[in-house]
C-alpha positions in Angstrom: 28.0 -59.1 -73.2 24.6 -60.3 -74.2 23.8 -57.5 -77.2 19.6 -57.5 -76.8 18.0 -54.6 -76.3 17.4 -54.8 -72.6 13.4 -55.3 -70.4 13.8 -54.5 -66.8 11.9 -55.0 -64.3 11.6 -52.2 -62.1 10.0 -54.2 -59.0 13.6 -55.7 -59.2 15.4 -52.7 -59.2 17.1 -53.5 -62.3 19.5 -51.1 -63.9 22.5 -52.1 -66.0 26.1 -51.6 -66.3 27.0 -50.0 -69.3 30.3 -48.7 -69.0 33.6 -50.5 -69.8 35.6 -48.3 -68.3 33.7 -48.8 -65.1 34.1 -52.3 -65.1 37.6 -52.6 -65.9 38.1 -49.7 -62.4 36.2 -52.7 -60.6 38.0 -55.3 -61.9 41.5 -53.4 -61.1 40.6 -52.3 -57.4 38.7 -55.9 -56.7 42.6 -57.2 -57.2 41.7 -60.8 -58.5 44.0 -63.0 -59.3 44.5 -66.1 -62.0 43.2 -68.7 -59.1 40.2 -67.0 -57.5 37.0 -68.9 -56.7 34.7 -65.4 -58.0 30.8 -64.7 -57.0 29.1 -62.5 -59.3 25.4 -61.5 -58.2 23.1 -59.8 -60.7 24.8 -60.5 -64.0 21.6 -59.1 -66.0 23.1 -58.7 -69.7 26.4 -60.2 -68.9 28.9 -57.1 -69.0 30.7 -57.9 -66.1 30.3 -61.9 -66.6 32.4 -61.3 -69.4 35.5 -59.6 -67.7 35.3 -61.8 -65.2 35.4 -64.7 -66.6 39.0 -63.3 -68.5 40.3 -63.2 -65.8 39.8 -66.3 -63.3 39.6 -69.8 -62.7 36.1 -70.1 -61.4 33.2 -68.2 -62.0 29.4 -68.5 -60.6 27.2 -65.8 -61.1 23.6 -66.4 -59.8 20.8 -64.0 -61.7 17.5 -63.9 -60.3 15.1 -63.4 -64.1 15.2 -66.2 -66.3 15.3 -63.6 -69.2 19.0 -62.8 -68.4 20.1 -66.1 -67.0 18.7 -68.0 -69.7 20.3 -66.4 -72.3 23.9 -66.5 -70.8 23.4 -69.9 -69.8 23.5 -70.8 -73.1 26.4 -68.0 -73.8 28.4 -69.6 -71.0 27.5 -73.1 -72.0 30.6 -74.2 -73.6 33.0 -72.5 -70.6 33.8 -74.6 -68.8 34.3 -72.8 -65.6 31.4 -70.2 -66.0 28.6 -71.2 -63.8 25.6 -69.7 -64.3 23.0 -69.9 -61.5 18.9 -69.0 -61.9 18.1 -68.6 -58.4 17.6 -65.2 -55.4 20.8 -64.6 -54.1 18.5 -63.4 -51.0 17.9 -67.2 -50.0 20.4 -68.7 -51.9 22.6 -71.5 -50.0 26.2 -70.1 -50.2 27.3 -73.7 -48.4 26.3 -75.1 -52.2 29.4 -73.5 -53.5 33.5 -74.1 -53.0 35.1 -71.1 -51.1 36.7 -69.0 -50.5 35.0 -66.9 -52.6 35.6 -63.4 -53.7 32.5 -61.9 -54.0 31.4 -59.1 -56.8 28.1 -57.6 -57.2 26.6 -55.1 -58.8 24.0 -55.3 -56.8 20.0 -54.0 -57.7 19.2 -50.9 -55.7 16.3 -52.1 -53.8 16.8 -55.4 -52.4 20.4 -54.4 -52.2 21.5 -54.0 -48.7 19.1 -57.8 -48.0 21.3 -59.1 -50.0 25.0 -58.4 -48.5 23.4 -59.7 -45.0 22.4 -62.8 -46.9 26.0 -63.2 -48.1 27.2 -62.1 -44.6 25.3 -65.1 -43.5 27.9 -67.1 -45.0 31.1 -64.9 -43.9 33.9 -67.7 -43.0 33.2 -68.8 -46.7 34.3 -65.3 -48.0 37.3 -63.3 -48.4 36.3 -60.5 -48.9 33.5 -58.5 -51.0 33.9 -55.4 -54.4 30.1 -54.3 -53.9 28.5 -51.6 -55.5 25.5 -50.0 -54.4 23.4 -46.6 -54.1 25.5 -44.5 -53.5 23.2 -43.3 -50.2 23.3 -47.0 -48.5 27.0 -47.5 -49.2 27.1 -43.8 -46.9 25.2 -45.5 -44.1 27.3 -48.7 -44.2 30.7 -46.1 -43.9 29.6 -44.1 -42.0 31.2 -43.3 -38.6 29.9 -42.2 -35.0 28.2 -38.4 -35.0 27.9 -38.6 -39.2 24.3 -38.3 -39.7 24.1 -41.3 -41.5 25.2 -43.4 -38.6 22.5 -45.8 -37.6 22.1 -49.9 -37.1 22.8 -50.5 -40.5 26.4 -49.0 -39.8 26.8 -50.9 -36.5 25.5 -54.7 -37.9 28.0 -54.0 -40.8 30.7 -52.8 -39.1 30.5 -56.0 -36.6 31.2 -58.5 -38.8 33.6 -56.6 -41.6 35.8 -54.3 -42.4 34.6 -52.0 -45.2 36.4 -49.1 -47.4 35.2 -47.2 -50.3 36.6 -48.5 -53.5 35.3 -45.3 -56.1 32.1 -43.6 -56.9 30.4 -44.6 -59.9 27.8 -42.2 -62.2 24.3 -42.7 -62.5 25.4 -41.9 -66.6 26.8 -45.9 -66.5 23.8 -46.9 -66.6 20.6 -47.8 -68.5 18.1 -47.0 -68.2 19.5 -44.1 -66.1 19.1 -44.5 -62.8 17.9 -41.1 -60.5 21.0 -41.6 -58.4 24.7 -42.4 -58.5 26.3 -46.0 -57.0 29.9 -46.2 -55.0 31.7 -49.2 -54.8 32.9 -50.3 -51.7 35.2 -53.1 -50.0 34.2 -55.3 -47.4 36.8 -57.7 -45.6 34.6 -60.5 -43.6 36.3 -60.7 -39.5 37.5 -64.2 -38.5 36.6 -63.0 -34.9 35.0 -59.3 -35.0 37.6 -57.0 -32.6 34.8 -56.1 -30.2 33.4 -59.6 -29.8 29.3 -60.2 -28.7 29.0 -63.0 -26.2 25.2 -63.1 -27.7 24.9 -61.3 -31.4 21.7 -61.4 -31.5 20.8 -59.5 -28.3 23.8 -57.3 -29.5 21.6 -55.9 -32.9 18.1 -56.2 -31.0 19.8 -53.7 -28.6 21.4 -51.0 -31.5 17.3 -51.4 -33.4 15.9 -50.1 -30.0 18.4 -47.5 -29.8 18.4 -46.1 -32.5 14.5 -46.3 -32.1 13.8 -42.7 -32.7 16.9 -40.6 -33.7 15.8 -38.0 -32.1 15.6 -38.8 -28.8 18.2 -39.3 -25.9 20.1 -43.3 -25.9 18.2 -43.2 -22.8 15.0 -42.4 -23.6 15.1 -45.1 -26.0 16.7 -48.2 -23.8 13.7 -47.0 -21.4 10.8 -47.4 -23.8 11.9 -50.3 -25.4 12.5 -52.4 -22.0 10.1 -50.6 -19.8 9.1 -53.6 -17.7 13.2 -54.1 -16.3 15.3 -51.5 -16.6 15.2 -48.0 -15.2 16.8 -44.1 -15.1 19.3 -46.2 -11.9 20.8 -48.8 -13.7 21.4 -47.4 -16.5 22.8 -44.4 -15.1 25.2 -47.1 -13.0 25.9 -48.8 -16.6 26.4 -45.0 -17.7 29.2 -44.0 -15.8 31.3 -47.5 -16.4 30.9 -46.8 -20.0 31.7 -42.7 -19.6 28.5 -42.5 -21.2 26.8 -39.0 -20.3 23.2 -38.7 -19.4 22.4 -36.8 -22.7 24.3 -39.4 -25.4 22.3 -40.2 -28.2 22.7 -43.5 -30.2 24.4 -41.9 -33.2 27.4 -40.5 -30.4 28.5 -44.2 -29.6 31.1 -46.6 -31.1 30.9 -50.7 -31.9 32.7 -51.2 -28.6 30.0 -49.0 -27.0 27.6 -50.9 -28.0 29.1 -54.3 -27.3 29.8 -53.4 -23.3 26.7 -52.0 -23.3 25.1 -55.1 -24.5 26.6 -56.9 -22.4 26.4 -54.8 -19.2 22.4 -55.3 -20.0 22.7 -59.1 -20.7 20.8 -60.5 -18.4 17.6 -58.1 -20.3 18.2 -60.4 -22.9 16.7 -63.4 -21.2 13.0 -64.7 -22.0 13.2 -62.6 -24.6 11.2 -63.5 -28.5 15.1 -64.7 -30.7 15.9 -62.2 -33.7 14.7 -63.3 -37.0 18.3 -63.9 -39.3 16.8 -61.4 -42.2 15.8 -58.7 -39.2 15.1 -55.8 -41.0 18.1 -53.2 -39.7 16.6 -50.4 -41.3 15.5 -48.0 -38.3 13.9 -45.5 -40.7 10.8 -48.8 -40.0 11.4 -49.8 -37.2 
């Protein structure tokens, strides 16, 4: 680990893990094998990097900040199985790395979701992801239908991967001490989603529309999103087929419901503008 007192770029959401017991706890739950190839994101001062390097045959670490990337490159220059990459994890081409990869990451609070979304674009190359995120963000990813935290983000990530909670991490494990606690979760990408949507971009456009106004019914949100092509009569027929009530809200629907709803309304996607790969899934800014 780099010994120099850390400076911090607030805009990057940098907080640095300093508790070796937490590192050991995370690596134990990651269940790494000696022959694993690991990708670390956001090594910072290198406390996790050092521990990972002792356990696996190949380690790649991506760090955006040259003030940390370059000292780490120098520190590990003589360690042949460790490669430090100075790059932005939100835009990196992960096809450049060998596969399969196990991802271990203490993600910055401000761009954690964007990084995970980018990683999932390469999900066929990833065996599993062990991710430390802001607790509130992890809660949203793990939320089930009916939970107050359940939203478009939950549906998106649960469509692509099986998620489970691993452990909680106190804010006191970091320097500087942040205003929030963290959670560590495991994501295992599906080879094929359990409910496969023929058009994933249309599915997630529909999901975003469904959660646009959480206090409104699903029907109201959909009619507002597609006023020229969708009618109450059409929705009533689809609701009957899906056993939904007219008062149903988006947060009550399961992933299976959303996939079936997207299939039933697929004709609406004709002529719709493409949804960009980096679309903002945060229903709070819709």
